[in-house]
C-alpha positions as CSV (number, residue, x, y, z in Angstrom):
1,M,19.8,4.8,33.7
2,K,20.3,8.4,32.5
3,N,17.3,10.8,32.4
4,D,16.1,12.5,29.1
5,I,18.2,10.5,26.7
6,H,15.4,7.9,25.7
7,P,12.7,8.5,23.1
8,D,9.2,8.9,24.2
9,Y,7.6,5.3,24.1
10,H,3.9,5.5,23.8
11,E,0.8,3.6,22.4
12,V,0.3,3.8,18.6
13,V,-2.2,2.1,16.3
14,F,-0.7,0.5,13.1
15,K,-2.9,0.0,10.1
16,D,-2.1,-2.2,7.2
17,A,-2.7,-0.3,3.9
18,S,-3.7,-3.4,1.9
19,T,-6.1,-5.2,4.5
20,G,-7.1,-2.4,6.6
21,H,-6.3,-4.5,9.9
22,Q,-5.4,-2.2,12.8
23,F,-3.6,-3.2,15.9
24,L,-2.6,-1.2,19.0
25,T,0.9,-1.5,20.3
26,R,3.6,0.6,21.8
27,S,6.2,2.5,19.7
28,T,8.7,5.5,19.5
29,A,7.0,6.3,16.1
30,T,4.7,9.2,16.0
31,S,2.2,10.6,13.5
32,S,0.0,13.6,13.2
33,R,-3.0,11.4,12.0
34,T,-4.9,10.1,14.8
35,V,-7.7,7.3,15.1
36,E,-10.3,6.5,17.8
37,W,-9.6,3.0,19.2
38,E,-12.0,0.5,20.7
39,D,-11.5,1.8,24.3
40,G,-12.6,5.3,23.2
41,N,-9.1,6.8,23.5
42,E,-7.4,8.6,20.5
43,Y,-4.0,7.3,19.4
44,P,-1.6,8.3,16.7
45,L,-2.2,6.3,13.5
46,I,0.7,4.9,11.3
47,V,-0.2,3.3,7.9
48,V,2.3,0.5,6.8
49,D,2.2,-1.3,3.4
50,V,2.8,-4.8,4.8
51,T,1.9,-6.5,8.2
52,S,1.7,-10.2,9.3
53,E,-2.0,-9.9,8.1
54,S,-0.9,-9.3,4.4
55,H,2.6,-10.7,4.1
56,P,2.6,-14.0,2.1
57,F,5.0,-15.7,4.6
58,W,2.5,-15.4,7.6
59,T,-0.8,-15.8,5.3
60,G,0.4,-18.6,3.3
61,A,-1.2,-16.9,0.1
62,Q,0.5,-15.3,-2.7
63,R,-0.7,-11.7,-3.6
64,V,-0.2,-10.1,-7.0
65,M,1.3,-6.6,-6.4
66,D,1.9,-5.1,-10.0
67,T,2.2,-1.7,-8.8
68,A,5.2,-0.9,-11.0
69,G,3.8,-2.6,-14.2
70,R,6.4,-5.5,-14.1
71,V,4.5,-7.7,-16.5
72,E,4.3,-5.0,-19.2
73,K,8.0,-4.0,-18.6
74,F,8.9,-7.8,-19.1
75,Q,6.8,-8.0,-22.2
76,R,8.2,-4.9,-23.7
77,R,11.8,-6.2,-22.8
78,Y,11.5,-9.9,-23.7
79,G,8.2,-10.4,-25.6
80,N,9.6,-10.1,-29.1
81,R,12.3,-12.6,-28.5
82,I,9.8,-15.2,-27.1
83,R,7.6,-14.7,-30.2
84,R,10.5,-15.1,-32.6
85,Q,11.6,-18.2,-31.0
86,K,8.2,-19.7,-31.3
87,K,8.1,-18.9,-35.1
88,T,11.3,-20.5,-35.9
89,Q,10.6,-23.7,-34.0
């Protein structure tokens, strides 16, 4: 194995932004933010949007994530058509 070609592999805490669940693992990712873990040591903290704690595939529950206003966008685009169809029937 060649020396000095591999990235630094160290312990990191990942935090799920939606549930707040944290877990300690090893990664090459790094961050300027740190958090004190249960063992009293400080580790880099990386906040992620989705983990197995919040993803519907792993939890078995659906979550409504209307961050982009998808319902309103749909209503603006197709709402009048649906109302017109109901009036003609």
